[in-house]
N, C-alpha and C positions, 0 to 999 in steps of 0.2 A: 674398409669394407671386408677386411677377417671375419668382421663379429656376421656379416652374410653367409661368410663359407663355410665357417664352424659348424653350423647347424647339419650342413652336408656331408663332412665329414665323418661327425659321429653318427651319420644317418650309414654309411658305407662302413663303416666299422660292422654297426649293429646288422646290417646285411650280411654282411663274410659272416659274423658269429649263427645267425641262422640258417644262411643254405649252405655252410661248410661241410656240413656231416650227410646233409643228402647230395647236394653235387659228387661227393668223392665216391661215390656209387654209380655215378654214370659215366661214363667213356670218353663219351661223345661231347663233352659241356666241361669246362674246367671255370672255378671258380672265377679267376682274374677276368675271362671273357664275361661271364654273369655280371658282376659289378661294373666292368663298360658299359655291358648294355643297361644297364638299371641307370647307372649313371647319365648316362646319354637322354634317358628317358625322362628320369625325374627331372632335370636343368631346362629340357625344352618346355614340359609341363609350367613348370616354376617360370621361364620364359613367358611361355603365352600368356600367363595369368600376371604380368606386366611389371616383376618380380626382377631384382635384380640378385644371381647368384654371387658376387663378389670378384670371380675371374679376374686376375690380373695379373700382368704378367711379372712385376715387382714381388708382390705375395707368392706366385708361385714360387719363384726363385729361390725366395729367402727360405722356405717352407721344405722345397726340396732340399739343400745345401744345407740347410742349419737345422734340420730336424728328421728329414723321411734317411738320406742317404747313410749319414754316421750310423742311426740307427739300422736299416739292413747290412751295411758292412760288418759292421761289429755283434751281430747277432752272427752271421755265417759265419767270422772268424772263430766266437766262441764255440761254435759248435763243428767245424771241421776237425777230421784225424790227422792231427799231425803225424804220427806214425807215417801214415799213407802220403803224406806231402814229401816224406821226407824219402819213403821209400820209390815214389814215380816222382821224384824232383825233376830227373833230365825231360821226363813227359811234359808233365805239369807246367815248367818252365819255358818250355820250347812252344806251347800251344798259349803261353799265358804275355809272353813280351814279343819275343823275336818274329814268331809267326803270327803274329795279331796285329802287329805292323804290316807283314807282308799281306794280311787280309785286311787291313784297314785300306794300302795304298792303290790293290786290285780292285776294290769297291769303289775306290775312290774314280780309276780309271774307267769305268764300267758309266759313272755318272756323268762324268768332265766329257766322254765321247758320244753319250745318247742325251744328256741334259745339259751340255756345255749353254745354250743359249737360255734357258729356262734359268740355270745359276750365275748371268752374267757373262757368262764364257771365261771363268773364274776358277782355278785351279785348288784354292784354299776351302770355297764350299762344299766341292767334291770329296775334299778329302776331311772335311769336319765329319760329312754324312759315314762317309765310310766308315770312320772311327765309332760313330755312334749304334750303326749298326752291326758291329764287332765285336757288342759286348754282351754274353752270355747270361744265363740267370741261374743261382747256385738252388734259390727258392723253388722255381719250377722242376729242377730235375731231383732234388731229393724225396725218394719215396716214388720214380717213376719204376726203377726197375727192384727186382726182386731181391737183389743183396748176396743172391746165392753163385759159389763159383767165379765164374769170368764175369760173369757180370755185374757182381760184388765188385772188381777191379775196377771195369769201366765207369761205374757210377763213381766211385771216389776218384778217379782220374777227371769226369766231369763235374765234379763237385769243387777239386781243386783248382782247376782252369775257371773256372766260373768265376771266384773267388778273387785269384790274384789280378784274373784277366779286367774283373770290373774296375778295379783300382788303377790299374792301366789307361785303361779305356776312358775314366773321368779324368783323370791327370791330363792325358791326351786331348779330351775336349775341351779343358779348359784352358788347356797351351793353347790351341788352335782358334778356340773362341774371341780368345786376348788379343790374337796379332791379328784377326781380320776385324777385330772393333777398333785397336790401335790406329789413328791417323799416321799415313804415312808411314809405316812400317814394312819393311823388307821381308816377305816369307820365303825362305830359302831352305832346302831340307839341311844345311849343317847346322841350320840356326835350330831348327826346329828340331831336330836330335838331341844335338847340345844341350839344350834349354830342358828338352825331357827327360833325358839322361839326371841332370843334374836336380831337378824338384823331385823327380822319382828314388832315387836313393837317397836325398836330404831328407825326405818324407818318412822313409823309412826308419832311418838310424833314427829321427823326432822319434816314432813312434815306439821303438825297441825301448830308448830310453824312459820315456815318460810312463809304459807299462811295466816295465822294471821299478823304479822309484815307486809307482805308485804299490804293489806289490809288498817293497819293503815298508811302507807307512802302514797297510793295512794289518800286517802278518800278524803283529802281538795280538790283535782284537780276533779273540774267538767268536765271530758274530756274524752268520750268514747274512742277517738283511743289510747288518752296517757296512760288508763287503761288497756288496747287489751294491748296493745304490753307490756305493765307489766309481765301482764298473761305469756307469751310466755317467756317473762325471768325467772318469777318462774316455771315452767315445764321444763325447762334445768337444771339451780341453784339448784333445790329442789333433784335433781335427780344426781348431780356431788357432792353437797357437803354430801350428806347420801352416797353416793356408794363410793366415793374417798377419801373424807377428813374423816370421820367419821368411813370407813367401813362396812356398814350398807345397808339394800334395799334403793336401789336408786328408784325403779320404784314405792315400795309401799309409798316412800316421796314424790313422781310425784302425787300418787295416792290422800294421804289426804292433799295434799296442795291443789289439785284441787277443791275436795270437800270443804274445807274451805274456802277460796275465794270465792268461788260460792255460798256459805252458808250465809258469812260477805257481799258480795256484794249486793244481792238482795235486802237485809237489806235497802238500801241509794243508790242505785241506779234506774235509771227510766228505765222502760220497753222497751223503745229506745236504752237506753244505753247495756242491757242484750242481748236483740236481737241482734244488731251490733255485740257484742263478740263473741255469739253464731254461726251466720254467718261467723264470720274470722275464726273459732276456725273448725268449718263446711269444711271451704273448704281446711285448714291441712289437718283436719283426710283423707279428701277425697284424697289429695295427696300424703299422706302416702301410704293410702290402696293399691293406684294405683300401687307404685312403687315397695311397699312389692310384690303381687303380680306378676307384670311383671317381676320380680328379680327371682322369682321361677321359671315361664317357662324357665327362662334363665339358669335356672343352672339343669333344668333335662334334664337327658341324657336318650335315648333307653337302653342302659345297666343297668341303674338301675330298671328298671322293668321286666328286662328279670333276673339280676342276682338276685334279690333280692323279688322277685312275694310273695312266699309263706311265707316271715317273713314281706311282707306287709298283707297278709290274716291275719297270728297272729297275728297283729297289730289293724285291726279292730275288729276280733274276743273279741281280749282282751279290747278294749274300747268299744263296747258295752257292754260287761255282768259287766265291774265296772262300766257302766254310770246308767243301771239297779239294779245293788246293791246297789246303794248309794241314787236312787229314791225311788224304790218299797220297800226297807227295812231301809231303811234309812230315808231321809227326810218324806215320808209318814210316818211310825209312829210318826215322830218329831210331825208333825203339828195335832197329838192327844192330845197332851200335855195342860193343863189346861191353857188360856188364850191365845192359838194361834189358829186361823181359819182354820178347816179341812182341807185339800185338798183331793178331789175325785179320783176315779182311773182313771177316764178321763184328769182330771189335772196332775195326776201322769205321766203319758201316754205324755201329750204335751212336760210336765218338762224335760222324758225321749230323746224323739223325738228333743228336743231345745236346746238340749245341743250340737250344733257344732261346730267341732273344725277347725280353723280356720287362721285370723291372726295371733295372737299370736304363735301356737303350730309353725307356718312358718317359723314365725320371728327368734323362738328359732332354729329351724332346719338351719335356712341360717347361723347363727351368730355359731354356732357349733366347737369349736377348730379343728384343725386337730390335735394336739396335745392327742387328748383322743383317747385310742383305739377302733377300729372299727368304727370309726366316721362316714364311709360311709354307711353304716351298717345303724346305729342308724337313720340317715338325712332320707334315704331309707324310713324306717319304718315308720318316724313320717309324709314324705311327702305323703305316701299313703292313711295314713289315714285322715289326713287333706282335700286330695281331693275326698277319698271316702264319706267321712262326704259335701263336701261343695257341690257335686253333687246329691245327694239322699236326704239329709235331708230337704234343704231349699225349695226344689218343694214340698216335702211331705205335711212343716210344716203346710200351711194354709189348707191344703185339712182335714189332722184330724182337723186342728178348726173347718173348718166348715160342717163337721159330725156332729164335736162336738155339734154346734148351735141346725141343723136339728133336732139331736136327741132330745135334749132340749124341741124345739119349739112342738114337736111329743109328747110328752108329758105334754105339758100343763107346763111348769115350765119359 
């Protein structure tokens, strides 16, 4: 069936290339939303003609986990400014791990309370949705702010949070999914957190080792094509070794491998070589995002919104409240700690609105196993939250940032 799906994926990349520039000048419509709409329309027309799109759960899961996620995570890892990661380590680390868990549990509480019957009365499906809607998107955040002054700091915090947040969320998603699908498995908080910490830290260690080892191997060769090709191998091999050979987090391994090799390569590669690698990975990331959002449009049905619009509203409410909780009652007070630069209320507001749900949340929804009870309800809720976030937040964030700057200028700051 993949041969039926492949032309759609290529068509999605072509449309993204054609529409990217014109849509960059349109504030109210983003490229991901345009691709979702076009993916939906094209698949409806195709099915209406009696053709098969090739969409199958097994194909989507393999495509997402073995191709798209390693590309998206590794690309983001190469681009992140490690200096800002170190500088804002306390805030980024808090948002990405402990506060993310708070967000997931808070959201799960909403789903359990308001959607308990629709989810079979279980806590585990609610926690699974809570984890999925807590993933933020570094690709959607980049470029939304002007990158000047205090806004620049907020942008770097959001990018750093999104990068580590995604790896944490995916690890949590895989763990909870396995526990739900496993017959006769008891799901307790201590079991989940203990296993979560093990696979997270183990995956991080694997990525560092593989990234360092690859740099040692390719360092003697002064060839930018060879070095860039080797990073492509690293992105996929780190995921495979960690996930399938060692049973740890493949996504976290890919993240730390990317951070490690980027740091090592910048020490002995020329600026030209680094720029070449970044350009190559930018192309791969662009193609990965285009395929992902186009597939989302293909998988959407009108019945999804007719049957689950109330659950989607609960999801949007849960995602917003949990985000406000971890920003205004979490990272805001944490920024007052000694040695941490304090975040103003306006900066916290930008961090709140900058938590855009996008590619990773949607990728997890696409790869959701049909063996998980109520999988279609879960997928529908995540789609609703992500689409709402992509429609509302990206156009609003630059407006809030501009208002921020004007207020400071008027006050003479």
